[in-house]
C-alpha positions as semicolon CSV with decimal commas, in nm:
position;residue;x (nm);y (nm);z (nm)
1;M;9,537;10,492;7,510
2;T;9,656;10,225;7,264
3;L;9,758;9,915;7,403
4;H;10,153;9,984;7,301
5;A;10,274;10,314;7,371
6;D;10,572;10,451;7,562
7;Y;10,576;10,458;7,953
8;D;10,429;10,770;8,110
9;P;10,664;10,808;8,409
10;D;10,399;11,060;8,552
11;N;10,121;10,830;8,555
12;I;9,955;10,823;8,927
13;F;10,074;10,491;9,009
14;A;10,424;10,623;8,900
15;K;10,374;10,910;9,162
16;I;10,258;10,681;9,401
17;L;10,567;10,471;9,381
18;K;10,792;10,805;9,410
19;G;10,605;10,932;9,692
20;D;10,443;11,220;9,521
21;M;10,116;11,097;9,578
22;P;9,950;10,936;9,893
23;S;9,832;10,587;9,927
24;V;9,700;10,375;10,206
25;K;9,961;10,104;10,194
26;V;9,898;9,728;10,242
27;F;10,243;9,580;10,182
28;E;10,578;9,700;10,020
29;D;10,896;9,548;9,915
30;E;11,157;9,556;9,640
31;V;10,931;9,401;9,407
32;A;10,565;9,535;9,479
33;L;10,354;9,790;9,629
34;A;9,996;9,705;9,723
35;F;9,747;9,972;9,819
36;M;9,387;10,022;9,873
37;D;9,189;10,142;9,543
38;V;9,048;10,501;9,628
39;F;8,757;10,411;9,398
40;P;8,672;10,067;9,521
41;Q;8,435;9,819;9,360
42;A;8,405;9,632;9,684
43;E;8,501;9,694;10,026
44;G;8,864;9,589;10,064
45;H;8,947;9,639;9,692
46;T;9,310;9,626;9,662
47;L;9,581;9,725;9,392
48;V;9,922;9,560;9,359
49;I;10,189;9,724;9,138
50;P;10,521;9,615;9,047
51;K;10,829;9,843;9,148
52;Q;11,129;9,912;8,925
53;V;10,969;9,844;8,614
54;A;10,834;10,074;8,331
55;A;10,540;9,838;8,245
56;R;10,223;9,963;8,093
57;N;10,065;9,645;8,109
58;L;10,113;9,271;8,139
59;L;10,227;9,233;7,798
60;D;10,508;9,486;7,860
61;M;10,624;9,339;8,204
62;P;10,983;9,192;8,172
63;T;10,919;8,799;8,179
64;K;11,188;8,736;8,426
65;K;11,034;8,969;8,688
66;L;10,680;8,814;8,634
67;G;10,747;8,535;8,884
68;A;10,821;8,734;9,190
69;Y;10,570;9,003;9,122
70;M;10,304;8,744;9,084
71;E;10,388;8,587;9,405
72;R;10,343;8,929;9,579
73;V;9,966;8,941;9,393
74;Q;9,896;8,593;9,525
75;A;10,005;8,685;9,886
76;V;9,792;9,024;9,874
77;A;9,491;8,816;9,753
78;R;9,539;8,556;10,035
79;A;9,569;8,799;10,309
80;V;9,255;9,001;10,170
81;E;9,043;8,674;10,198
82;K;9,205;8,600;10,534
83;A;9,124;8,895;10,648
84;L;8,765;8,986;10,508
85;T;8,634;8,640;10,482
86;P;8,447;8,703;10,138
87;D;8,276;8,431;9,972
88;G;8,497;8,459;9,662
89;V;8,786;8,701;9,544
90;V;8,824;8,837;9,186
91;V;9,198;8,901;9,074
92;T;9,185;9,073;8,739
93;Q;9,411;9,289;8,535
94;F;9,325;9,485;8,192
95;N;9,549;9,559;7,916
96;G;9,474;9,864;7,731
97;A;9,189;10,121;7,743
98;P;8,945;9,907;7,512
99;A;8,975;9,633;7,759
100;G;8,925;9,880;8,056
101;Q;9,271;9,984;8,165
102;T;9,257;10,345;8,312
103;V;9,611;10,373;8,450
104;F;9,902;10,255;8,234
105;H;10,099;10,105;8,493
106;L;10,068;9,748;8,527
107;H;9,853;9,657;8,799
108;F;9,646;9,369;8,946
109;H;9,313;9,433;9,109
110;V;9,232;9,210;9,419
111;I;8,867;9,235;9,454
112;P;8,677;9,087;9,733
113;R;8,306;8,937;9,649
114;W;8,011;8,850;9,869
115;Q;7,701;8,667;9,751
116;D;7,460;8,891;9,654
117;D;7,667;9,211;9,690
118;R;7,680;9,433;9,368
119;L;8,032;9,508;9,223
120;R;8,066;9,908;9,163
121;G;8,197;10,026;8,850
122;H;8,562;10,013;8,746
123;A;8,713;10,354;8,841
124;S;8,380;10,528;8,892
125;G;8,179;10,659;9,159
126;K;8,265;10,814;9,468
127;M;8,620;10,844;9,628
128;A;8,619;10,620;9,938
129;D;8,686;10,745;10,272
130;I;9,051;10,727;10,359
131;D;8,995;10,631;10,725
132;A;8,789;10,344;10,617
133;L;9,044;10,240;10,371
134;E;9,296;10,268;10,675
135;A;9,100;10,041;10,891
136;L;9,076;9,790;10,606
137;A;9,440;9,774;10,540
138;Q;9,529;9,744;10,914
139;K;9,322;9,405;10,881
140;I;9,514;9,311;10,567
141;R;9,867;9,416;10,648
142;P;9,951;9,163;10,898
143;L;9,869;8,880;10,700
144;V;10,055;8,955;10,390
145;A;10,308;8,660;10,405
């Protein structure tokens, strides 16, 4: 997919926002939805997507809505860090397929990292166990402020 194209309202994250696809939710308000990545790169890998916008990537996000959205990304990152006590946390975002983007709805990855723990491939590998994702979400949810 090219960097600039029309927003596809049938992308997987749009379907999650509409309730047409399930997700293991961590946080939701009028600005953003955070949920567990079903193909996690590390235990606790969480995605944060904006609501009420048709932004394929960061370049498409309306500037006026960016501040509130980034506050939610930070709150989720802080909650993941408190809940799972990793040695570090990666907060990353991709713009366009050549940059690694696989779902064309703006999203940030919050990925806890532990010393000497290898990061799994992005959007690859085996789908995570939903019960295990729910157990992680239960640790993170009450800490999102």
